[in-house]
C-alpha positions, -999 to +999 in steps of 0.1 A: +879-527+625+861-517+595+829-499+594+805-514+571+767-494+562+745-484+589+775-487+615+777-524+618+812-530+629+836-557+614+848-580+636+818-584+659+798-611+656+762-597+636+723-607+653+701-582+638+677-574+660+646-559+655+643-535+682+651-507+669+643-472+652+653-444+630+675-415+649+657-379+647+673-367+616+708-348+622+716-360+657+751-374+657+763-402+684+778-382+707+774-408+741+786-444+753+761-458+777+778-484+794+756-514+810+758-547+827+731-579+820+732-613+830+703-640+821+690-652+845+704-623+870+734-631+884+741-661+860+766-662+833+767-681+799+738-697+773+720-677+750+696-662+770+705-622+763+709-628+728+674-646+730+661-617+751+673-590+721+657-609+695+626-612+711+627-654+714+632-652+754+613-685+764+593-671+796+591-706+805+627-715+804+631-693+840+606-679+863+624-648+861+621-645+824+585-648+823+588-607+840+610-596+808+597-619+779+575-594+761+599-564+764+610-554+736+647-540+743+679-540+727+716-526+726+740-523+700+769-544+715+771-573+743+805-584+756+807-615+767+825-627+793+856-643+770+859-608+753+837-621+723+817-587+708+780-596+694+764-568+678+724-563+674+721-529+658+742-508+631+747-474+652+740-455+630+702-464+641+688-463+674+687-490+699+667-494+727+684-495+756+685-465+778+649-461+784+638-427+803+673-412+808+691-379+811+727-368+803+736-332+807+699-322+809+690-337+771+665-363+775+663-397+753+693-406+754+689-435+726+688-407+703+720-400+702+742-425+725+755-461+720+746-489+741+773-516+752+762-548+775+788-563+792+776-600+805+779-594+840+764-579+874+769-554+900+779-582+921+811-595+902+839-578+882+842-579+852+872-603+832+905-587+814+889-601+780+859-583+785+882-547+789+902-556+762+869-559+739+856-528+754+886-506+747+887-518+711+853-512+706+856-477+722+882-469+700+865-478+672+835-454+681+855-427+687+874-428+653+839-427+636+814-408+657+818-376+676+819-393+706+824-366+741+811-387+768+807-420+781+783-429+811+767-457+830+733-464+829+730-455+862+743-419+852+718-414+823+691-432+846+699-428+879+676-442+909+664-468+883+690-486+872+726-492+888+747-509+860+772-510+853+779-512+893+805-511+915+830-535+899+832-516+869+866-501+864+862-460+860+895-453+870+911-471+840+888-458+816+892-424+826+931-428+825+924-443+791+904-413+779+916-382+797+896-361+772+861-375+777+839-364+796+826-385+824+799-386+849+807-358+881+815-384+900+840-403+875+856-374+862+867-360+902 
């Protein structure tokens, strides 16, 4: 996988989101945050997540959508159940995925992280295709940026978020990337 200007990754499908800002000057990308998302909740398929990250989610299409349609959020990457990778924000920019967050006593994780959303929920396992794509993404990110740590949204927004949920395979991630800093309960 090759990198293009502003941190766009060749091989991913690009759908540029307007929901980003510049990273603080001199801020290196050092953290990857793993999320899950499904729209409507616990349902897969369709283009609802893409519409959400592009600010075109129809609030009338599902009762839940009216509660989130006005939010402006994004992630750098979204990995579908079939392993398809979609990129919404170049990794040199600040995607709006973490919200109020803290990692190792550093606030504002959006400033120094890349957010990867997996199409999923806290109630179902992820697919083999998703893990294959995730490992490729992490390898590419580590080759291009000084990634030092990987955490779940639940680790940087404790008490507020639960994703990537109990079905995420932290054991496989830990064995594949032994040199990276992981949340304390995962690293043990």
